[in-house]
C-alpha positions in Angstrom: 127.2 82.5 72.3 128.7 79.6 73.7 126.8 76.7 75.8 126.0 77.0 79.0 127.2 73.6 81.1 123.7 73.6 83.2 125.5 71.7 86.5 128.1 74.1 86.6 125.1 76.9 86.4 123.5 75.0 89.3 126.8 74.9 91.1 127.2 78.7 90.8 123.5 79.7 91.7 123.4 77.1 95.0 127.3 78.8 96.3 125.8 82.3 95.8 122.5 81.1 97.5 121.5 82.3 101.4 120.9 78.5 101.1 123.0 78.1 105.0 125.7 74.8 104.3 124.6 71.3 105.9 124.0 67.8 104.2 119.7 67.9 105.6 119.3 69.9 102.6 115.8 68.4 100.9 115.6 68.5 97.2 113.1 70.7 97.1 115.1 73.4 99.5 118.2 73.0 96.6 115.8 73.9 93.8 114.2 76.3 95.5 117.4 78.1 96.2 118.7 77.7 93.2 115.5 79.3 90.9 115.5 81.8 93.7 119.5 82.9 93.4 119.1 82.8 89.1 116.5 85.1 89.1 118.0 87.7 91.6 121.1 87.4 89.9 120.9 85.5 86.3 123.5 82.9 85.5 126.2 85.3 84.9 125.4 87.1 88.1 126.0 84.5 90.3 129.5 83.4 88.1 130.9 87.0 88.9 129.6 86.6 92.5 131.4 83.4 93.0 134.8 84.9 91.3 134.1 87.5 93.3 133.7 85.0 96.9 137.0 83.4 95.8 139.2 85.8 95.1 138.0 87.3 99.0 136.9 84.4 101.0 139.5 81.7 99.3 139.7 79.2 101.9 135.5 79.3 102.8 135.4 79.7 99.0 136.9 76.3 98.4 135.2 74.5 101.0 131.7 76.1 100.0 131.7 75.0 96.6 132.3 71.3 97.5 129.7 71.8 99.3 127.1 73.0 96.5 128.8 70.5 93.8 128.2 67.8 96.2 124.6 68.8 96.7 124.2 69.4 93.3 125.7 66.1 92.4 122.9 63.9 94.6 119.9 66.5 93.8 120.1 66.1 90.1 121.4 62.6 90.2 124.6 63.7 87.9 126.2 60.1 87.8 129.6 59.4 86.1 130.1 59.8 83.0 126.6 62.0 82.2 128.6 65.0 82.9 131.8 65.9 84.8 131.6 66.4 88.4 134.6 67.8 90.4 134.6 65.5 93.2 136.3 67.4 96.6 138.8 66.4 99.1 138.2 66.4 102.4 138.4 70.2 103.3 137.6 69.9 107.0 141.9 70.5 107.9 144.8 71.9 106.2 146.7 70.0 103.7 149.7 68.3 103.8 152.0 66.7 101.2 154.2 64.2 102.0 157.8 65.0 102.6 
C-alpha cells in the first residue's frame, strides 16, 4: 500500500465537492466540504472523479483545481518547504507564447 499525500487528497476532495468556487469560502466550509466528499466517495473515488473531469472538461478542470489547491493551501497553512504546492497561473484567459 502506498503513502497518501494528504494535501493532494484534500485538493481532490475539494475539487470534487459541490462547493462553488470562490474566494469567500471559510475554513469551516472547506473542512466540511472535504469531509463530506471523502465520506461519500473515498480518497480513491475522489481521485477517479478528478481524472474523469480532466478528461471530459479540461478547460474548466484546470481552473477548478487551481482554485482547490489555493484554498487548501490557505485553509491548512501549507507553506513552502512543508509540502509541495503547485502555484497556478491566472487561468482567466488564453495563454499565449511569445514569438
